[in-house]
LOZA-718451 format. One record per residue (C-alpha): residue in three letters; y, x, z. Coordinates in steps of 0.2 Angstrom, whole numbers, plus 2048, in hexadecimal, padded with zeros to 3 digits. Each point is the difference from the previous one (the first is absolute). Example, Ala and Ser with C-alpha at 12.3 -4.5 7.8 and 13.67 -1.06 7.14 Angstrom:
% LOZA-718451
ALA7EA83E827SER8118067FD
END
This chain:
% LOZA-718451
MET9C18A86A6SER8097FA7F1THR80080D7F2THR80E7FA7F6PRO8107F8806SER8017EF7F7HIS8128017FBTHR7FF8117F7LEU7F78077F1SER7F380C805PRO8038127FAILE7EE8017FAGLY8017FF7EDALA812806800GLY80580F7F5TRP80780B80ETHR8068117FBARG7F880E808VAL805803812GLU7FE8127FEGLY8098017EFPRO810806807LEU7F880F808LYS7F78057EFVAL8107FD7F6ALA80A80B80CGLY7F280D801ARG7FE7FD813ALA7EE7FA7FFARG7F580F806TYR7F08047F8ALA7F480D808ALA80780F7F8ASP8127FB805HIS7FC804813HIS808811805PHE7FF808812PRO80780F808ALA7F58107FDMET7F67F77F3LEU7F480A7F5TYR7F97FD7EFALA7EE7FF7FBVAL7F98037EEPRO7ED7FF7FDVAL7F780C7F5CYS7F47F77F4ALA7F08067F7THR8018057EEVAL7EE7FC7FDALA7F77F0801ARG7EF806806GLY7FA80F809ARG803809811ILE80E80A807ARG7FB812801ARG810807807ILE8127FB804GLU80D80E801THR80F7FA80BARG807810806VAL80E8017F3ALA8057EE803GLN800802813ASP80C80F7FFMET80C7F77F5PRO8127FB806GLY8007F080AVAL7ED7FD801ARG7FB7FA811LYS7ED7FF7FDVAL7F37FE7F3PHE7F27F5804THR7EE8007F9ARG7F07F8806GLU7FE81080CASN8107FB80AILE8057EE7FDGLY7F57FA80EARG7F37F27FFPHE8027EF7F8SER7F37F4805ARG7F67F67F3ILE8027EE802GLU7F57F17FAGLU8067F17F6LYS7FE7F580FTHR80D80A80AALA80D8007F2LYS8027FF7EELEU8028107F5ASP7FD8037EEGLU7FB813803TYR7F6801810ARG7FD8137FFPRO80F80780APRO80B80D7F8LEU7FC812801ASP7EF7FB806ASP7F580D7F7ASP80080C7F2VAL7F97F47F3ILE80C7FB7F2ARG7FC7EE7FATYR80F7FD7F4TYR80F8087F8GLY80F80080CGLN7F67FF810TYR80980780FVAL7FB812804ALA80F80680BLEU8117FB807VAL81080A802VAL80D7FB80DALA8118087FEGLY8127FE805THR8067F97EFLEU7F77F77F2GLU80480E7F4GLN7F880D80CALA7F17F5802CYS7FE7FE7EDALA8028137FCALA7F380480EALA7F47F37F9ALA8018087EFALA7FD811807ILE7EF7FB807THR7F18057F6VAL7EF7F8801GLU7F08077F8TYR7F27F37FCGLU7EE7FF7FBGLU8037F47F2GLU7F47F47F9PRO8027F57F0PRO8087EF805ASP7FB7F07F9VAL80F7F57FDSER7F97F77F1MET8077EE7FDGLU7F07FB7F8LEU7F77F480CALA7EE7FD803PRO7F77F9810GLU7F980E80BGLU7F47F3807ALA7FB7EE7FDPRO80F7F57FFGLN8027F480FVAL8017EE7FEGLU8117F9807SER7FE7EE7FBGLU7F37F67F7ARG7FB7EE7FCGLY7F47F87F3ASP7F980B7F3ALA80E8087F7PRO7F680C7F4SER7F57F27FAALA80F7F47FEPHE80980E7F6GLU7F18017F4ARG8007EE7FDGLY8137FF7FEGLU8087F77F1VAL80F80C7FFCYS7FF811809ILE80B80E804ASP7FA811806ARG80E80D802VAL80481080ATYR811803807THR80780F808THR80F80580BPRO805811804PRO804808811GLU8127FB806THR80A80980CASN80B7F780DASN8118067FEPRO80C7F880CLEU812806800GLU7FF807812MET7F380E801HIS7F580180FALA80880880FTHR7FD803813VAL80C80680DALA7F680580FMET806803812TYR7F680580FASP8047FF812GLU7F380680DGLY8047F280BGLN8037F27F4GLY7F48057F1PHE8047FE7EETHR80D7F67F7LEU7FD7FF7EDTYR80D7FA7F3GLU7F57FA7F2SER8007F87EFSER7F37F4804GLN7FA7EF7FBALA7F67FE811VAL80880880FVAL7F37F880CASN7F18077F7HIS80A8117FDARG802801813VAL7EE7FD804ALA7FA80C7F2LEU80B80F805ALA7FD7FE812ALA7ED8017FDMET80280F7F4LEU80C80980CGLY7F57FC80FGLU80D7F6809PRO8007EF808PRO8097F37F5HIS80E7FE80DARG8058127FDVAL8037FE7EDARG80F7F67FAVAL8037FC7EEILE8107FB7F9THR8037F97EEGLU8127F87FEHIS7FF7FF7EDVAL7F48047F3GLY8058047EESER7F07F67FAGLY7EF807800PHE7F57F57F4GLY7F180380CSER801813801LYS8097FE811LEU7F47F4808TRP7F580D809PRO805811807TRP7FD8107F6GLY7FD811805HIS812806800SER8047F580FALA7F380880ALEU8068127FAALA8127FC805ALA7FB7F9811ALA7F580F804ALA80D80C7FBALA80D7F880BARG7F580180EASP7FD8127FDVAL8128067FEARG8077F380CGLN80E7FC7F3PRO8037F17F5VAL7F78037EFLYS8047F77EFLEU7F37FF7F2VAL8057F87F0LEU7F48007F2SER8068057EFARG7FE7F47F1ARG7F280C7F9MET7F67FE811MET8027ED7FEPHE7F48017F2HIS7F180880AASN8037FE812VAL8047EE804GLY7F37F67F5HIS8007F87EFARG7F87F17F7SER7EF8057F9ASN7FC7FE7EETHR7F57F17FBARG7F37FC7F3GLN7FC7ED7FFARG7F47F77F6VAL8037ED7FEARG7F47F47F8LEU8057EE7FESER7F67F27F8ALA8077EE7FCTHR7FC7F07F7ALA8097FD7EFASP80C7F5809GLY80580E80CLYS7F67FD810LEU7FB810809THR7ED801802SER7FF812807LEU80B80E806GLN7FA812803HIS80C80D807ASP7F9811803TYR80D80D805LEU800813805PHE80D80B808HIS802812805VAL801806812ALA803810809ARG7F180B803GLU7FF7FD813GLU80A7F0803TYR7FE7EF7FAHIS80D7F27FBLYS7FA7F17F6GLU80B7FA7F2ASN7FB7EE802CYS8027FB7EDGLY7F57F0804GLU80C7F980DALA8047F17F5SER7F17FF7F4ALA7F57F480APHE80C7F2803LEU80E8017F2TYR7F77F57F4SER7F27F3800THR7EF8067FAPRO7EE7FC806ASN7FA8127FDLEU808810806ARG7FC811805VAL80D80E806THR7FA811803TYR808811804GLY7FC812801SER80A811803ALA8008117F9ARG80480F80BARG80D80D7F9ASP80980F806ILE8107F7802ALA80B7FC80FPRO7FB7F080ATHR8057EF7F8THR80A7F3809SER8077EF7FEMET80D7FD7F3ARG80A7F07FEGLY7F37F27FDPRO7F180C803GLY7F17FA7F7ALA8067EF7FAVAL80D8097F4PRO7F480A7F6GLY7F37F2802LEU80B7F27F9TYR80580C7F2ALA7EE7FF7FAILE7FC7EE804GLU8107F97F9SER7FF80B7F0ALA7EE7FA7FDMET8067EE802ASP80D8037F3GLU7F28077F4LEU7F57F1804ALA80F7F47FCVAL8028097EFALA7ED7FF7FCLEU8007ED805GLY8107FC7F6ILE8077F8811ASP811803807PRO7FF80D80EVAL8097F480CALA7F47F17FBLEU7F180B803ARG805804812LEU8047EE804ARG7EF7FB7F9ASN7F880C80CGLU80A7FB810PRO7F47FF80FSER8027F280DARG7FA80C80EASP7FC812803GLU7EF8017F7ALA7FC811808SER8017FA812ASN7FE7ED7FDLEU8107FD80APRO80F7F67FCPHE81080A7FCSER80D7FF80DSER80D7FE7F2ARG7FD8037EEHIS80D7FB7F3LEU7FC80B7F1ARG8007F17F5GLU8127FD804CYS8048137FDLEU7F87FF7EFVAL8097F07FBGLN811803807GLY8008137FBALA7FB7FB7EEGLU80E7F37FFARG80D80C806PHE7FB80E7F4GLY7FF7F47F1TRP7ED8037FEPRO7FD7F07F6ARG80A8097F2ARG7F480E7FEASP7F88037EFPRO7EF808804ARG7FF8097F0ILE802813801GLY8118077FDALA8067EE7FAMET80F7FF80CARG8108097FCARG812801807ASP80E80B7FAGLY7F480A7F5LEU7F580380FVAL7ED7FB801LEU7FD7F6810GLY7F17FF80ATRP7FC7F380EGLY7F380380DMET7FB7F8810ALA7F580380FSER7FC7F8811CYS801809810SER7FA7FF812TRP801809810MET7F87FE812ALA8097F780ETHR7FC805811ARG808803811LEU7FF80F80BLYS802800813ALA813801805GLU80B80080FALA8137FD801GLN80E7FF80DVAL8107F67FFASP80E80480CLEU80F7F4804ARG80E80B806ALA80F7FC80BASP80C8067F2GLY7FB7F27F5THR7F480A7F5VAL7EE7FF7FDARG7F380E7FDVAL7EF7FE7F8ALA7F480E800SER7EF8057FAALA7F78117FDTHR7FF7FC7EEGLN80A8087F2ASP80B7FB7F1ILE7FA80A7F1GLY80E7F97F5THR7F97EE7FFGLY80C7F780BTHR7F77FF810TYR81080380ATHR8077F17F8VAL7F27F4801MET7FD804812ALA8137FB803GLN7FD7F07F6MET7F17FB80ATHR809803810ALA80F7F67FAHIS7F47F27FBVAL7FB7FD812LEU81080680AGLY80E7F97F4VAL80A80F800PRO8098087F2ALA7FA8107F7GLY80F80A807CYS7FA7FD811ILE7EE8077FEGLU7FB812801VAL7EF8047F9GLN7F780F807LEU7F08077F8GLY7F78107FDASP7FD806812THR7F0800809THR8087FD810LEU8037EE7FAPRO7F37F3800ALA7F28047F4GLY8037FA7EEPRO7F67FF7F0THR7FE80C7F2SER80C7FE7F2GLY7F28007F2GLY7F67F37F7SER80E7F4800MET7FB7FC812ALA80F80480ATHR80B7F17FEGLY7F27F3802SER7FA80A80FLEU811800809VAL8037ED7FEPRO7F67FA80EALA80580F80CVAL8127FE7FDLEU8017EE801ALA7F6800810ALA80B80D808ALA8107F67FBARG7F97F1807ASP7FB809810ALA812806802LEU8067EE7FDALA7F57F980DARG80580D80DLEU8127FD7FCALA7FE7ED802HIS7F7803811CYS80E80B805ALA80D7F37FCGLU7F67F3809ARG7FF80B80FLEU813803800GLY8027ED7FFTRP80A8027F0VAL7F57F37F7GLU7F57F2806PRO7EE805801ALA7F57FB7F1GLU7EE7FA802ASP7FB8097F0VAL8068117FAASP8007F97EFALA80F7F6805TRP80B8107FECYS8068097F1MET80F80C7FBSER80D7FE7F3ASP80F80B7FDGLY7FB80A80FARG8007F180CLEU7F27F980AHIS7FF7ED7FEARG7F47F1800VAL7F87FC7EFGLY8097F27F8GLU811805808PRO80E80A7F8PRO802812805ALA8117FC808ALA7F67F680DGLY7F7810805VAL805811808ALA8018117F8PHE7F180B804GLU80B80F805ARG8087F580EILE7F07FB807LEU7FB813801GLN810805807ALA7FF7F280EALA7EE806804LYS807812801LEU7F38057F2ASN80480D7F3VAL7F17FB7F6LEU7F37F27FFSER7F18057F7GLY7F27F67F7ARG7F08077FAGLY7F47FA7F2SER7F08057F9ALA7F47FB7F3LYS7EE8047FCALA7F98067F0SER7FB7F37F3SER7EE807802LYS8007F8812ASP8077EF7F9PRO7F37F37FEALA80B7F67F4TYR80380F7F5GLN7EE8047FFARG7FC7EE7FAHIS80B8037F0SER80280C7F2ASN811808801HIS8098077F1SER8118007F7PHE8007FD7EDGLY80C8017F2ALA8028027EDHIS80980D7F5PHE8077FC7EFVAL8068107F6GLU80A8037F0VAL7FF8117F8THR80A8067F1TRP7F880C7F3GLU80A80A7F3PRO7F28077F4ALA80C80A7F6ILE80580B80FALA7F17FC80BARG80A7F980ELEU7F87F480CARG80A7F880EVAL7FC7F280DSER80F7F57FDARG7FD7F180BVAL7F57FA80FVAL7FE7EF808THR7F6800810ALA7FB7F080AILE7F9804811ASP7F77F580DALA802809810GLY8037F280CARG8117FE808ILE80C80D7FBILE80A805810ASN80E8097F6PRO8007FD7EDARG80C80E7FDTHR7F680E808GLY7F07F77FAARG8068007EEASN805812801GLN7EE805806VAL7F97F77F0GLU80D8087F5GLY7FC811806ALA7ED7FD7FEILE8037FA7EEVAL8098107FCMET7F380A808GLY7F37F77F5VAL80A8057F1GLY7FD812805MET7EE7FD803ALA7FD7F87EFLEU80B80C7F6LEU804810809GLU7F6805810GLU7F280C7FFTHR7FC80F80BILE7F880E7F6TYR7F580E808ASP7FD8117F9GLU7ED8017FEARG801813803SER809801811GLY7FF7ED805ALA813800802PRO80A7F07FCILE80A8087F1ASN80E7F27FFASN804801812ASN8137FC7FELEU80B7F17FBALA8048087F0ASP7EE8017FATYR7F97F280AMET8097F17F8VAL8057F180BALA8097F17FATHR813801802HIS80F7F47FEALA7FF8047EDASP7EE7FA7FFALA8037F080BPRO7FF7F07F6GLU8097F0803ILE7F77F880FASP7FF7EE805VAL7F67FC810CYS7FD7EF807PHE7F77FB810ILE7F47F1800GLU8027FC813HIS7F27F8809PRO800805812ASP7EF807805VAL7FF7FB812VAL7EE806802LEU807812800ASN80F7FC80CGLU80B7F1805LEU80E8057F3GLY7F38017F2ALA8078117FAARG7F580C7F8GLY8048127FAILE8068047EFGLY8028137FEGLU7F08037F6ILE7FD7F07F6GLY80E8047F4LEU7F78107FAALA7EF7F77FEGLY7FC7FA7EFILE8118077F8ALA7F880E7F6ALA7F37F47F9ALA80E7F57FAILE80980E7F8ALA7F08077F7SER7FD7EE7F9ALA8127FF7FAVAL7FE8117F8TYR7F07F97F7HIS80A7F07FAALA80D80B7F9THR7F680E7F8GLY7EE7FA7FEVAL7FB81080AARG7F57FC810VAL80480E80CARG7F280180EASP805811807LEU81080080APRO80D8057FEVAL8047FA7EFLYS80680E7F5ILE80A8007F0GLU7F280A7F8ASP7F57F1803LEU80C7F57F6LEU80480B7F1GLY7FB7F97F0SER7FE7EE807GLY8057F27F5SER80F7F6803ALA7FE7F27F3PRO7F87EF805
END
């Protein structure tokens, strides 16, 4: 089947505006908490005010007698939640809510109030008193391995090579805990029907996994749980896997036989739905005097919850990013009385590349070599960790073109030597990388007798543009305009779709959507042939669609027939095509390659020593992420990641009270995130080389890579401006006070 009509330009690569944009602008896009139903009740959890200990007694009588309260749930009356294993479904907290009396972290759920209004539920929750047998918590940010570090990757003899190195760098870098702060708080609206089962309106990045997990926890078969996520107000990883509030809302709805809405407060977002762990990373580099790496050692630690485990994979890119014959990457963890950690945009690679790229900048200074030249000098020809060829690697082009767009050749390497309008300028740069992989996916494309097309999959749009790129992929095959295509996502009654995480959704959907559209086209051609409207073709590839008309390849659309006329003549309301694709782990061609995206960030900061004001003023980013299906939404993703990187480098840090274990800056006044006022001038360019090993369009995901490496580039720019090398994020003004500004 011909994919693209020969006489038209493919919508792939076109900057379509978001197809869901009008809904959002008009306020008609529905998020989980926007769903309202008759007789709906409101649920508010009660959270532990200690971080370690045991519940001695919960007093609920006052709350139960308050106006509007329908029921107060504790572990004594909530019912049983089954524990599930990772092979069943993915969670970050496998201990079910209200499972026992042991308190493992501040904010852990201890009770749930359900009432007629939100105000009544909040008042009753505040009236519940809990007595604890409290123990001193350990929420220390100082990290040391609790057992022998585990080797993640190794080749050659890195310690010996380091000892023999002509120029060596041995540095420790730290990153603090960061809290995922999407604009939309986590929410569940749960409905229960004895005959049909559960319907859950969720803020989820993975509706299919959510359905499987909740069905198992609630003791129901999957077909009796339906999960719906129409829109997500971002998640940054915190909405990947179900959290305890979803099970609580579902169990409450089953008990009271009325719809139940549970929306977390911003405060709860700091301890009930995960965060990025803090890290301590030691990086040792050795090189020859002319800048060739002879060894790289990356040893990293991170904290985990007392009874859960989430690896912050800081070594994700360390083993293949640069060429070196000797390498050793190890990791370890330290358990703390802190809520479970989770994925946060660019998990592992983001803090990991902060350390590796900062060390590379320090090595460049020690060698007296330009930071870009140092990276080009150590560009590998293949993945030296796996000994596989890269499916597509164009980091060199990112470095060269990014440097040119930024004006890097004009950089004066002397500290504080560059000035503009009375400001001291600092220029820094860093490379970046992110994995490229494909998940199992299914899709359905419907040709409808009214001349419209529907494409559907049980994936979700978390604000990245999935609605739009699915329409583009459908139009790519069927040659219909955007206005004729309806995209339906976020409902587990649809064909199973991929998780929206790890920058995997788009690349995973490509083969499934294209296959579904081609299947629909083939069925349409067969229908037209059976009706006698067209002469039969020996090969199905003889047919294509343009302007909504079926015609032979090479002929103008006018020679064909409108697809809705074919359906009407056949007395069909809908003609459906289905498509599916295996995960890349099942693809032999994928397994024969090393698959990643690459890029380079160039950053300018301005420093005013007289008033101690530091600002990121300009960023140029060049990204090698295969073919870009929609440069408009793609650029938006990278721009958002860069602004998030400004927050990581200069602002974000979750602070815990060592006495109570509570996150004390648990609001958006005290936990600072980058805003419009902090956003620099951003120039994003894509180095487009389709990666057809991943999928036939050659498209890879780009949600994470814009954040990877940006903090290192900012820190290096700060050093160039001030002469202060900050190795503990975030950069604080206190670090820079007293820094010189003269060359």
